[in-house]
C-alpha positions as CSV (number, residue, x, y, z in Angstrom):
1,X,-31.7,-9.0,-26.9
2,X,-30.0,-5.7,-25.8
3,X,-27.5,-6.0,-22.8
4,X,-29.7,-4.1,-20.4
5,X,-32.8,-6.2,-21.1
6,X,-30.7,-9.2,-20.8
7,X,-29.4,-8.0,-17.3
8,X,-32.9,-7.5,-16.3
9,X,-33.9,-10.7,-17.4
10,X,-31.3,-12.6,-15.5
11,X,-32.1,-10.6,-12.3
12,X,-35.7,-11.5,-12.5
13,X,-35.0,-15.1,-13.3
14,X,-32.5,-15.3,-10.5
15,X,-35.0,-13.9,-8.0
16,X,-37.7,-16.5,-9.4
17,X,-35.5,-19.5,-8.9
18,X,-34.8,-18.7,-5.0
19,X,-37.4,-18.9,-2.4
20,X,-37.2,-15.3,-1.2
21,X,-39.2,-13.8,1.7
22,X,-41.3,-10.7,0.8
23,X,-38.7,-8.6,2.8
24,X,-36.0,-10.1,0.9
25,X,-37.7,-9.5,-2.4
26,X,-38.3,-6.0,-1.8
27,X,-34.7,-5.4,-0.8
28,X,-33.4,-7.0,-3.7
29,X,-35.7,-5.2,-6.0
30,X,-34.5,-1.8,-4.6
31,X,-31.1,-2.8,-4.6
32,X,-31.3,-3.7,-8.4
33,X,-33.1,-0.5,-9.2
34,X,-30.6,1.8,-7.5
35,X,-27.6,-0.3,-8.7
36,X,-29.0,0.1,-12.3
37,X,-28.8,4.1,-11.8
38,X,-26.0,4.6,-9.4
39,X,-23.6,1.6,-10.1
40,X,-23.5,0.8,-6.4
41,X,-22.1,-2.8,-6.7
42,X,-19.3,-1.5,-9.1
43,X,-18.0,0.9,-6.4
44,X,-18.5,-1.6,-3.7
45,X,-16.1,-3.9,-5.6
46,X,-13.7,-1.1,-5.9
47,X,-13.7,-0.4,-2.2
48,X,-13.1,-4.3,-1.5
49,X,-10.2,-4.2,-3.8
50,X,-8.9,-1.1,-2.3
51,X,-9.1,-2.7,1.2
52,X,-7.2,-5.8,0.1
53,X,-4.5,-3.7,-1.5
54,X,-4.2,-1.6,1.7
55,X,-4.0,-4.8,3.7
56,X,-1.1,-6.0,1.4
57,X,0.7,-3.0,2.0
58,X,1.1,-3.6,5.9
59,X,4.0,-6.0,7.0
60,X,2.9,-9.1,7.9
61,X,4.2,-11.2,10.8
62,X,7.8,-9.6,10.5
63,X,8.7,-9.9,14.2
64,X,8.3,-13.9,13.4
65,X,10.2,-13.6,10.0
66,X,13.0,-11.7,11.5
67,X,13.0,-13.2,15.2
68,X,12.4,-9.7,16.7
69,X,9.5,-10.4,19.2
70,X,11.6,-8.9,22.0
71,X,12.5,-5.7,20.2
72,X,10.5,-2.9,21.2
73,X,10.8,-0.7,18.0
74,X,9.5,-3.6,15.9
75,X,6.3,-3.7,17.8
76,X,3.5,-4.0,15.2
77,X,1.2,-1.1,16.6
78,X,4.2,1.4,16.0
79,X,3.7,1.0,12.2
80,X,0.2,2.6,12.6
81,X,1.6,5.8,14.0
82,X,1.7,7.5,10.7
83,X,-1.8,6.8,10.1
84,X,-2.8,7.9,13.7
85,X,-1.0,11.3,13.1
86,X,-2.9,11.6,9.9
87,X,-6.2,10.9,11.7
88,X,-5.3,13.6,14.3
89,X,-4.5,16.1,11.8
90,X,-7.9,15.6,10.3
91,X,-9.6,16.0,13.6
92,X,-7.6,19.2,14.4
93,X,-8.5,20.4,10.8
94,X,-12.2,20.1,11.3
95,X,-12.3,21.3,15.0
96,X,-10.0,24.2,13.9
97,X,-12.4,25.3,11.1
98,X,-15.4,25.1,13.5
99,X,-13.3,27.3,15.8
100,X,-12.8,29.7,13.2
101,X,-16.5,30.9,13.1
102,X,-16.0,32.3,16.5
103,X,-12.4,33.4,16.7
104,X,-11.5,37.2,16.0
105,X,-7.8,37.7,15.2
106,X,-7.8,41.0,16.8
107,X,-5.3,42.6,19.3
108,X,-7.0,45.8,20.1
109,X,-7.3,46.4,23.7
110,X,-7.6,49.4,25.8
111,X,-6.9,50.5,29.5
112,X,-5.4,46.9,30.4
113,X,-8.6,45.2,29.1
114,X,-8.3,41.8,27.5
115,X,-7.9,41.8,23.7
116,X,-10.4,40.8,21.3
117,X,-8.8,37.7,20.5
118,X,-8.6,36.7,24.0
119,X,-12.3,37.4,24.6
120,X,-13.1,35.5,21.7
121,X,-11.4,32.6,23.5
122,X,-13.2,33.3,26.5
123,X,-16.7,33.2,24.8
124,X,-15.6,29.9,23.0
125,X,-14.8,28.3,26.4
126,X,-17.5,29.7,28.5
127,X,-20.7,30.6,26.4
128,X,-20.7,28.7,23.2
129,X,-22.6,25.3,23.6
130,X,-19.9,22.7,23.3
131,X,-17.3,25.4,23.0
132,X,-15.1,24.1,25.7
133,X,-15.3,20.4,24.2
134,X,-14.5,21.8,20.7
135,X,-11.6,23.8,21.7
136,X,-10.3,21.1,24.0
137,X,-10.6,18.5,21.1
138,X,-8.7,20.9,18.7
139,X,-6.0,21.2,21.5
140,X,-5.5,17.7,22.2
141,X,-5.6,16.4,18.9
142,X,-3.0,18.9,17.7
143,X,-0.7,17.7,20.6
144,X,-1.5,14.2,20.0
145,X,-0.5,14.7,16.2
146,X,2.8,16.3,17.3
147,X,3.6,13.3,19.4
148,X,2.6,10.7,16.9
149,X,4.6,12.5,14.2
150,X,7.7,12.4,16.4
151,X,7.5,8.7,17.6
152,X,6.6,7.8,14.0
153,X,9.9,9.3,12.9
154,X,11.8,7.4,15.7
155,X,10.2,4.3,14.4
156,X,11.3,4.9,10.9
157,X,14.8,5.6,12.1
158,X,15.1,2.7,14.4
159,X,14.0,0.2,11.9
160,X,16.1,1.6,9.1
161,X,13.1,2.6,6.9
162,X,15.0,5.8,5.8
163,X,17.4,3.8,3.8
164,X,17.3,3.5,0.0
165,X,14.9,3.8,-1.8
166,X,13.0,5.7,0.9
167,X,15.5,8.7,1.4
168,X,13.0,11.0,-0.4
169,X,10.1,10.3,2.0
170,X,12.5,10.5,5.0
171,X,13.1,14.0,3.9
172,X,9.7,14.9,3.3
173,X,9.1,13.5,6.8
174,X,11.5,15.9,8.4
175,X,9.7,18.7,6.4
176,X,6.3,17.8,7.8
177,X,7.4,17.6,11.3
178,X,9.1,20.9,11.0
179,X,6.0,22.3,9.7
180,X,4.0,20.5,12.6
181,X,6.3,22.3,14.8
182,X,5.3,25.7,13.1
183,X,1.7,24.7,13.4
184,X,1.9,24.5,17.2
185,X,3.7,27.6,17.4
186,X,1.4,29.7,15.6
187,X,-1.6,28.2,17.2
188,X,-0.1,28.8,20.5
189,X,-0.1,32.5,19.6
190,X,-3.6,32.8,18.6
191,X,-5.2,33.2,22.0
192,X,-3.1,36.4,22.6
193,X,-2.8,35.6,26.4
194,X,0.2,36.3,28.4
195,X,1.6,33.2,27.6
196,X,1.1,33.5,23.9
197,X,2.4,37.3,24.1
198,X,5.9,36.3,25.7
199,X,6.2,33.0,23.4
200,X,5.8,35.5,20.6
201,X,8.4,37.6,22.1
202,X,10.8,34.9,22.4
203,X,10.2,34.1,18.5
204,X,11.1,37.7,17.7
205,X,14.4,37.6,19.7
206,X,15.1,34.1,18.1
207,X,14.6,35.7,14.8
208,X,16.7,38.8,15.6
209,X,19.5,36.3,16.4
210,X,19.9,35.0,13.0
211,X,23.1,36.4,11.5
212,X,22.7,38.7,8.6
213,X,19.0,38.3,7.8
214,X,17.5,38.2,11.7
215,X,15.8,41.7,11.1
216,X,14.4,40.8,7.9
217,X,13.0,37.5,9.3
218,X,11.7,39.3,12.3
219,X,9.9,41.8,10.0
220,X,8.3,39.2,7.7
221,X,7.1,36.7,10.4
222,X,6.2,39.2,13.2
223,X,5.7,42.5,11.4
224,X,8.4,44.1,13.5
225,X,10.4,43.8,16.5
226,X,7.5,44.0,19.0
227,X,4.3,42.1,19.0
228,X,1.2,44.0,17.5
229,X,-1.8,43.4,15.5
230,X,0.4,42.7,12.6
231,X,2.0,39.9,14.6
232,X,-1.4,38.2,15.4
233,X,-2.7,38.7,11.8
234,X,0.4,37.0,10.2
235,X,0.0,34.2,12.8
236,X,-3.6,33.6,12.0
237,X,-2.9,33.7,8.4
238,X,-0.2,31.2,8.5
239,X,-2.2,28.9,10.9
240,X,-5.4,28.9,9.1
241,X,-4.6,29.5,5.3
242,X,-1.0,28.9,4.3
243,X,0.1,25.9,6.6
244,X,-3.1,23.8,6.2
245,X,-2.8,23.9,2.3
246,X,1.0,23.1,2.4
247,X,0.7,20.3,4.9
248,X,-2.5,18.7,3.4
249,X,-0.5,18.5,0.0
250,X,2.8,17.1,1.6
251,X,0.8,14.6,3.6
252,X,-1.0,13.5,0.3
253,X,2.5,13.2,-1.5
254,X,4.2,11.2,1.8
255,X,1.2,8.7,1.7
256,X,1.3,8.2,-2.1
257,X,5.0,7.3,-1.9
258,X,4.5,4.8,1.1
259,X,1.4,3.5,-1.2
260,X,3.7,3.0,-4.4
261,X,6.8,1.6,-2.2
262,X,5.0,-0.3,0.6
263,X,5.8,-0.1,4.1
264,X,9.4,-0.8,4.9
265,X,10.5,-4.2,6.6
266,X,12.9,-3.4,9.5
267,X,16.6,-3.8,8.4
């Protein structure tokens, strides 16, 4: 008897041995039929195994083990800040992609009228169905991500989780929080409002203050010494195309290293 016929015979015999209701019989028959074609049970077992592996990675009752019940930095929920910031990043990415359907990165304006970019923001906030909610969700998830990343690094520092053998991941975390700041700055300029304009002008002045290479930095990042369409275009490309790919790749590497090393117990 072939293996497939044997499995089918075992399933039929098992169903006959049990006193099943018609609903249970139909459910099991459909489940077996689908499982033969899509191997659902195998993938459910893989997910179960993954769940237990993730669970093993979390620090278990370390506050009792190290008698740290009254130490704020060893409070268990602080060990979830990394995951929390990742979830906020995913939400910001999805909402940002949806906003991209309606945003126009154009600074053209005449006779003191609002720019095209700013008008697109007004359209999203005022005329688009759920646009106000969508932009607010994008903005707040970005701010929550920034706060969570900052608090996450504080937790890592005060618990000594940056020490050997986790120095590489600590450096990677510093790069990630720096890119998070750049994310926030480029996104802040995209509405091209008065606040955005003068924040951009401050960025130009800061670039020009860099010794030796300041002028080249200003030309590269802002397209010149004053804010123009080239500035908005650069900020848009950085925010929508360049940074998401780099940050997503680094987050994947960061989480992969944590997966291999496990979450550090407090020193």
